[in-house]
N, C-alpha and C positions, 0 to 999 in steps of 0.2 A: 560686568556688571549689577543690577540694577534689583531695588527697590521700593516700593508705593508705601501708602497710609490710605486709609479708607472712609469715607462714610456711613461705608456699607457691604452690604457686598454685593451688589447687583447695577452694575450701571445703566443698565435697560428701567431702572426705575426710579433712574436719577441721582443713586448716588454718586459722589465726586472722588478728585483724587485732592486729598488737601498736603500730601509732603511728599516727593519724589528724590533719589536718595541712589547717585548710581560712583562707584570706584572703578577709570581705569585696571587692565591688566596687565600685562606682556610676561612671556613665561610662566604664565598661570600666575603672578607675581604680583601685588597692589604695583602701581609707575609713582604715588601720591599724588596725579590727578582727581581732584572729584569734581562735582554736580552736585546741590544738596540746597530745594526751595520747600519753605511752603510758604501752602499758597487757601487763595481765601477760597471755600466753595460755592460760595457764591448763595450759602442755602442754613440751611439747623445741623447741628449737628451731633446728630441723636444721645441720649449717654450711653447706652450700651455698647458702643462703637467708641464713646470719650474710656471708659474701662478698659479697653485695651490696650490705644493710643495717650492715653493723657490729655484728649486734647481739646477743648472747647471750642464750637461756636468765635466766643471774644474773642479768643489769643488768637487766632484765625483770623479777625476781620480786618482788612487794611491792607493786609500781607496781597503780593504779585495774584492774578490773575494766570489761569493755564494761557490762557494766550499769548498772550506775556516774557513767557519763560517758552516757549514753541520753538524760539526759534534758538536761545541757547541751548537747549537741552536738545535738540533736534542735530547737532552739530559739536556736542562733545558728544550723542553719542556715533557719530560719521557711518560707515557699513560697518564695523563692527557685531563678530557676534553678542550676541546680547544675553549673559543670562540672569536669571531669577529663581527662586525656589517658590513653585505654581506655579510656573511661567504668566499660565495660561491671561489668567486671573490679572496680575501686570497689563499683558498685552490687552485682554477688554479693557480694562477701566483705560490706559491711555493711550486706547481705536479711541475711544467714545469720544475724552477731553480733543483727540488731531481733529476728527471730524466735527467738532465744535467751534473748533482752532481754523475751521476750512486748512485740513495739512487734512495728506493720505494718510491707512495706517502704516502701521508699524511689519515689516516685511515678516512672516512666520518660519521663511527661511532659512532667519536666522536664530533664531529663541532657539534655547540650550535649557531646559529645567532642566536644574538638578535636583529638584523633588522626584523628577520622573527615574533620576541617577539609582539614590539613592534607594528608591525601591526595590527596580535591576537587582541591588550591590542588597540589598538585607527586604528580601521576600518578606513579607510576612510579620517584620519587624512597627516604629513607631521611630516615624522617618520625619518630623518637628523639625529646625531649627534647634530648639534644644535638645529635642533628643541625640539629634548628627553630634550638637558641641559638647552633651555630653560622654556621647561613642566615642570621639576622637579626643576627648582631656583640654577639649577648647574649652577654658575660663569664661561666659558668660553669664558671671554673677553678677551683676552690673545689670543684668537686662532682666529689671522690675516690670514694665509695659515697652509693649513695642513700640519701635523707633526707627522708623527705615534707616538712615544713618550709621547708628551702632549695625541694626539688621545686615547690612551690605559689607563691613568690617568683618562681620560673626560666618556671613554665606563665605566670604571669602577668603579666609583660612577653613570652613567645609568644604570648599569646592578645589583643595586645596588639595585636599584629603582624598575627596571622591576622584580623582584624578592619578592617585597614584601615595601622592605622597611629595614633597621636596628631592628629588633623586639627587645624589651623589656623584657631582659634577658639572648638578647645573652651575653655575655661576651669575652671583643676582651682580647689575650696573655697579653696581658703589664696590662690590669684590671687588675686582675687577684690573686692574690695575694697568698702567696707561703703559705701551710699546716700550716707552723712556724711559718710565722706572727700574720696567725690570730687565734693560739691557743696560743701565749704572751698574744695577745690582748685579747685572751677573760679570761684568767686565769692560761691554761693549763701549764703544768707540765712542761719544756723540751721542745726541736723542736723536731714541726713535733707531741709531746707527742695530742691523743683528751682529751675535758675534760669528765670529766668520768659525765654518766646521772642519777640525782636518781629517777628509779620511780613510779610513780603518778597518779596510779588507779585510775579506777573513778567509786565510787560504787553508787547507788540506794536509794537518803529511803523511809523505811517499803511504805508509802504512793503513792511511784512514783509503784512500784513495783504493790501492791495490782489496781491501775488503769492502769497497760497496764494486770491484770492479767483477769481484767474487759470489759477489751479492749475485747479477743486474745479467750476471751468464747463467745461474739459475734459471729465469722468472725465460716467457713463452712470445715471443717478439716484444720483447721489453720499450718502454717509448724514450726508451732516454739514449734511445742506439736508433733514433730516428730523428729523420728533418724534424725543426731546425740545432736538437738537445744534439744530436751524434755528433762528436770533434768531426772534422775535417778535416 
């Protein structure tokens, strides 16, 4: 799960990435691992961009430059799929930064665009991050400006809903009891020991067997009378 903030809209015209935020998901749920950094864009930040995300050139001066963070950023991503809202925008900016840092571009096969998923599901409806938060009942009241870390946290909740929501039977790692604890609750002997099971065969009564035989006798070439089902 990834989001960026930038100095503008076009990396080909010199706009740069100023913030990157990533959250790791497992089974659609955050694991707690995050990557977040502010970046010195080595250029001015236009006022119209500052109005969007709140960052000025003065606030970013002295922050790490992208090449300094590239190794840690790519290490966090690993080879996992990358989810972003309007992902081509983020990938385009990151590819431009990676080229400047003499790195290869991100593999587009890894890209999952949550905006495209939302447009397919809610055809003709507003599908911005704010609109999706309202539609799914996700609290975004703290989102007074665009902030990559907050946006990616909201996007994780939106993506979960886009993928069907939290399904019954999905157990979070923190909610799964250890085998030893489960065994102790069930009266098992020893840590991790499985509780012995007593076989309970189901034996039909004579009247049930007779009723079944009468039913089978009415069928043409019944399977129950053919090997290996037929009694020897």
